[in-house]
Every structure is written in C-alpha cells, then in structure tokens.
N, C-alpha and C positions, 0 to 999 in steps of 0.2 A: 262325246256329244256335249253341247253346251248347256242343254236343259234336261230336266227329268222327263223321261218318256213313260207314258201310261200304257201298261200291257194288260190285256184281258185274255185269260186262258179259260177256254170252254171245252169240257170233255163230255163224251156221251155217257160215261160212267166213271166212278173213282178208279184211279190207276196209278201205280208207282211212277210211271213216266212223267205224269203231271207233277207229282211231288218233287221229282228230281229237277225238272226244269224250273219249277217255282222257287225252290231253295237257291238255285244258281242265280236267277235274276234278282231275287230279293237281297242277295249278298252284294249286289252291285248298286251303288248309290245313284246310278243313272236311271234306274227303273223303279216304278211302283207297280205292283202286281196284284191283280184281283183274279181269283179262281172261282168258277162256278161249275156246277154239274147240270147238264141239260141245256139245250138251246133256249128253252122257255125262260130260264133264269138269267139270261144274258143282259136283259134290259136294254137301255139306250147305249149304243156303242159309238155314237158320233164323237165322243170326247177322247177316244183311245187312239194311240199312235201305232199299236200293233195288236193284231188278233191272232192267237194261237189256238187252233182247234185240234182236238185229239179224237180220232175215229168219228169225225163229222165231215160229211153226212153219213149217218149210220144206216145200217141195213134195215132198220125198222121204219125208215122214212123214205119218201120218194125223192126228196130234195132237201135243201137247206135254206130256209128263209134268212138265217143268220149270214151265210156266205153271200147270198144275193144282196143283202143290205150292205155288206162290206164292199161289194163290187160297186154299188151305187155311190157310196161315200169314198171309194178309192182308198180304203184303209189297207195297209200291207197285211198279208195273211200268211201264216205258217201252218201248213196242213201236215199232220202226222197221222199216217194210216195205221190200221190194225186189222184184227180178225173180224171186226164188225163194221168195217167201212163199206159204204155203198159206192162202188167204183163207177157204176153207170151214172149216178148223180154227180160224182166227182168229175167225170168226163164232160158232163153238160155245162160245167162252168166255163169251158173254152179258155182255160188258163195256160194252154200250151202243152198240156200233158194228157195222154190217153193211155188207159190201162185196160187190157182185155184179159180177164182172168180165165185160166184153163181148168182150175181145180179149186175146191174149197179147202184143200189141205195146205197149210202154210209151208213156206220155203225158208230154210235157214241160210242167210247170206251174210257175208262179211263186207266190210267197206274198204275201198282203196281210193286214195286221193287222186284226182285228175291233175296231172302235172301241168296241163295247159290251161287250167282254170285261171281266169284273169280278173274277176270282179273284185276280189280282195285277196290279201296275202295269207297263206296258211304256213306258219313256221314249220321247219323240218321236224321239230320235236312233236308238234301236234299231229303232223302227217304220220309219223311213226306210231304215235299213240293210237290213232284211229285204225291203222292197219292191224294192230295187235288186239283190238277190242273183241269181246265175245260177239257172236252173230246175232242179228236181229231177225224177227219173224216177219216175213212179208208175203204178199200174195204171189202164187205161182201163175205166170202169164206173160203176155207180151206188153212191153212198155215202149211207147213211142213219144218222141218230143218234137215240138215244132221248131222251126228256124228261130234262132234268137234265145233259145233256152240254154242256160249254162249249167253244166253238170259238175258238181264239186266232188261227189263220191260215186264211184261205180260199184255195182254189185259183184261180189266175188264168191263163187261157189267152189270150195276146196282151193285148188291152185289155179282155177280158171277165172280170169277177169272178163266179165261180159261187158257189153256196151249199154246195158240197161242201168238206169240211174237208181241210186239209193237216196241221194240228196241233190236236188237241183233247184235252180232259180229261174224265174221268168218275169217279164214285165209286159203287161198287157194294158193298153189304154191308160198309161201313166200310173199303173198300180203294180206293186211288187208282190210276187208270190214266192213261197218256198215250199217244197214238197219233200218230206222225209218218209220214204217208203220202208217202214220197219217199226215193229213194236218191241219194246224191251230196252230202250236206251238207258233205263235206270241201272241196268247192269254195267254200263260203261262207267257210271259214276262210282259204283262200288269197286270196280276193277282198278280204277285210277287210284282210289284210296289204298287198296290192297297192295298195289305195286309201288306207289310213290308216297304213301302216307299223307296224301292231301288230295283235294278235288281241283287243283289248279288247272290241269290240262282240260278236264271236262268243262269246268266253268268258263275257261277261255274260249273253247270251241263253241259252246252254246251262246255266250255273250257276243262273240264275233258275228254269228249268224243273225242274232237279234239286232245288233247295231247296224248291219247292212240294210236290213229290212226297214228299220226306222229312219234311215237317212232320207232326206227330201220328202218326208211325210207331211208336206205342207198341204193342208186341205182348206185353206182360207179361200173364200169364194170371190175375193177380189185381189188380184196380184199385179204389181207393177214390176216390170222387168227392165233393167237398165245396167249400164256400166258405171261404176263409181268414179272412174278417172277418165278425163278427156283432154285433148289438146285444143288450144284456142283456134287452131286452123281447121278443125273438123266440126260438123254440125252435131248438136246434142240431140239424141233420139231416145225415145221411150216407147215401150209397148206395154199393153195391159190386157188382162184376161178377167172376164166376169162370168160367174157360174150361177145358174139357177139352183133351186133346191134339190134337183136331181143331178147336180154337178154336170150340167150340159152347158157348153159355151154359148153365151148370148152377147150381142152387141147392139141391142136396140135401146139402150139407156145412154143418157148424156154423161160424159166423164170429163171433168175439168181438172186442171192442175194450177197451183199457185207456186211460183218459184221466187225465192228471196235470196238476195246477195248478202254479203257480210255487213253492208251498211243499213240493211233493213228495207231496201227498195224491193218492191214486189212486181212480178210479171205474171199475167194470167194467160193460160193457154187452154185449148180444148182438144181432146183426143178425137181422132177421126176413125170411124169403123173401117176395118181392114180384114177381109176374110171373115173369120169367126171371132176375131179379137179387135184390138184398138192399136193405133200407132199415133205418135206425136213427134214432130220435128220442130225443135225450138230454135234452130239455126245456130249460128256461132255466138259464143258468149265470151266476155272478157275474163281473163285469168282471175281466179279466186275461189272461195268456198261458197257453195249454194245449198240451201235446204229447200225441200219441196213437200207439198202435200197434194196427193191426188184423191179426188172424191167423186163418188157416183151420185149424180143429182136425181135421186129417186127415193121415195118413201118406202118402196118395197125392198130396195137394196141399199140400206144406209151404211155403206162401207167406205172406208178411206185407208190410205197408206201413206206414210211419211218416210223420208230418207234424205240422204245428203250426197252431193257429187262435188268433185273437185275439177276445176279447169286449169290446166298447167299452161304456163307461158311457153311460147315456141322459140327455141334458140336454133337458128340455121346452122351454127357451127356444130351443134350436137346431132343434127339430122343425119350426118354421115361422119362417123368417127374412124372410117377406114382411110388410110393414106391413098391419095391419087397419084400413083407413080408416073402416069403419062403426063399429067400436068406439070409435075416437078421436073421431069426430063425436058419438057418443052421450055420451061423457064430457064433451065441451065443452059440450053443451047442459045436462047435469045440473049443471054447476058454473058456469054463467053465462058461458061463454066462447064462442068462435066457431071454426069450421073454415075454414082459409084454404089455398088451393092455392098452389103455388110461383109461379104467374103473377100472383098478387094479394097479394104480401107487404106492399104499402103499406096494405092494409086493416087491418093490425095497429095501425099508428100511429093511424089514424082511429078505430078502436074504443077504444083506450086514452084518447084525448083526449075522445071523446064521453062516455064513462062516468067521466070525471075520475079515471082510475086512475093518471095520471102526476102525482105530487106530490113536492115537494122535502122531504126529511127532514133535520133538523138534530140533531146530537148534541152535548151539553156534558158535559165530565167535569172534575171538580175533583180535583186530586192534591196531597197534602201530603207534603213531604219534610223529614226531620229535617236541621237545619242542620249537625249534626255529620257527616252523610254527605258533605257538601261539604268535603272535607279541604283542597282547594286554597285555598278562601276563608280557612280557619283559618290556613294557612301565610302567606297575604298579610297578614292582621291581625297575626300575630306579627312579621312582618318590619317592618311599619309602626311597631308599638309599639317594637321594638328600635331602629329608626332614630331615632325621636323621643327616646328615652332617651339615645342616644349624642350626638345634636346638643345636647341640653340640658346634658349633662355637660360637653361640650367648651366650650360658651359660658358656662358658669359659672352656670347657672340652678339647679343643685343644690348 
C-alpha cells in the first residue's frame, strides 16, 4: 500500500488474540494501530481505514452501535468471534453470514485453505502453516453464507473438512467484511515461533488479510472516475459520485469541471445528473497533457478533486499491426508476382528463374580528370627535368 492505514481494534474484553494482532500490525510500517476495550471507548471512527472487532457484538448487548456506524461510513470491518459473541446481533448486520448456534459449548476446529479462493494469493508455505496450526474455539452450529461470499479457510474437525467457513470475506454495498469464526489465534503466533523461531508466517497471514480489507477504502464523499489515457479519436468522458453525510448517493448539486491544456488554455464543463451520479462528455480533444479540477458548487458540500489525463495522437498504421495476407496476395496477383509462405521460400528462386527475372547488369562509366589535378605527377616531372639538367651541366653537355 502506498500510504499508512489507520486501524482501530475494539474488543469486548482484554484478550491475547488482540495483543497478537496488534503486535503484528504494529510491526508493519504500513499501519498505525489503536486498541481500546469496550465499544463506548471507540470514539469517532470516521478517520480509520479498518475496524477490527473482537467478540463484538457481545452477548451482553442487543446489537452494536459501533458496527452500525461502520456500515454507515462503509469502513472495512474484520469480525473475530468468540465465546461471548452475540450471533443473533451479528446476523442482523446482513453482511452475508448467518450463524445458527446449537449449543453453548465451543467446538474445536482446525483450518484448511480453500484451493479455489481467488481474492488474493496464499503462498503454499502459509497454506501448510495454517493447516498445521492448533485448533480454534468456535460456536457449534450451522453456518450459511450468501452468494458472493468468498471462503478462505474451511473448518476441519479431525480429518473431516466441512463446508462451514472459518475465515471468509464479503462485500456488501461497497463495504468489505471479514469474519474469523474462532477464538485463540494467539496460539498460532506462539506455534509459529516454536516451529520456525520467528513470527514471519503468522505476521504475513494477518497482514495479508488486513491489506485486502484496506484496499479501496476510499470514503471521500466526492469522487471523479475517469480513464487517465485516451486516443484523440474517442470522446473524453468522466463520471462523478457525490455522497451526503450518511454516505447516500445524491446528484441534486451542481458539479463543474475546469480542464487545462499544456499551454494554460482552460475549458469549462458542467456535469449532468445521470441515475444516482453524474456524467460528463468533453468530446474529442487534441493530443497532449491535460489537468482538471472538478468542484461541487455548494456550501454544504465544498468538495473538489483534481487529476491529469493524456490524449495520445492516433496513428492509423498502428491501429492494426497484424499483416493482411489477403491484401498482399491480391497485390502480388495484380503486379505479376506470387505469394509465398515462410515454409516455401525456395519457390521465390524458382519463380525468378522461370520468368527470366534474374539478369546480370553491367555498368560502364568514363571519367576524365585534368592532368593538373594530379600534382604529384607534376612534381615528379619537375624533379626529373631538374635532375637531367644538373647531370648534363656537370658532364659538360651544356
């Protein structure tokens, strides 16, 4: 993750599970962690990226105002159940999980990784680690999951792997949930150290879960959705979402956008209400870099968002980089040539010889050069004449 995520851990009572999770997340520089005991001490949760609750809602309460607030704010929630969990209140959250307990006595279950889990990757070493971990205490009963719930760990009793979840994920109304049905995960951390002399596997497993929940935890109340790269042949479109204080989509406010090119020239557009959001079609733009600022024209919602887009020039030759064999075959027929596949390249030589297209060509060129340009010959002639004159002079011929 690119930024530091704020995590709030709230437990119904002090528990070693909370300490194990806290120490793991605090060792990761991507997280800042705050731990409180009791819902009443949670305070304002609007600034957190992840809420982890341990045995909340508890059996001593009818529900959980904390989880209701998290649903309103769409904060990702990781629920860890235990012996004091109020499952009736948990079911009322409508988060894709329903648990019908049959007995107050806990059930000791082991975990097995679902090989078909696809939300994120679990390395083989971690999967083997989870399979060998000590059992967790969970409620004995019937667990049912809604469509769209992804199960990471199944419950295993002895050698029998059931279809009931131990750890699963759901996404309801753009809010991510995780449910760990089991108390005693602190034993996994101790076992990891006893076996491997480190907490690396436990820390990786917990951090991987937290990282998935924190992804896309954008709770800004004004969002502009766009593609950063476009072609000059296509219209440039934007969409926007505006939320009220209860995080309900509204589109009764005016939203404008100012678009600027690389020379500083600006263009002003207005978003149009569309369904529960907004849309904007800027048409086609010339190639180049553009920056934009979208702003809500309202005192009640003083929100804005800026960004950049790139419009690439269109090159028809690059529109289709695949060879058009039909066209090439037609051209060869019209010009008296042939079409040859890579497997029959020797046909080219036979075709050229058959049509007498291989002929030797000779070129002759006459070039005349002024003798005066050959200065070295002139110097040689002068030297010979001078030598002759000296010899004759000395021999008495002059």
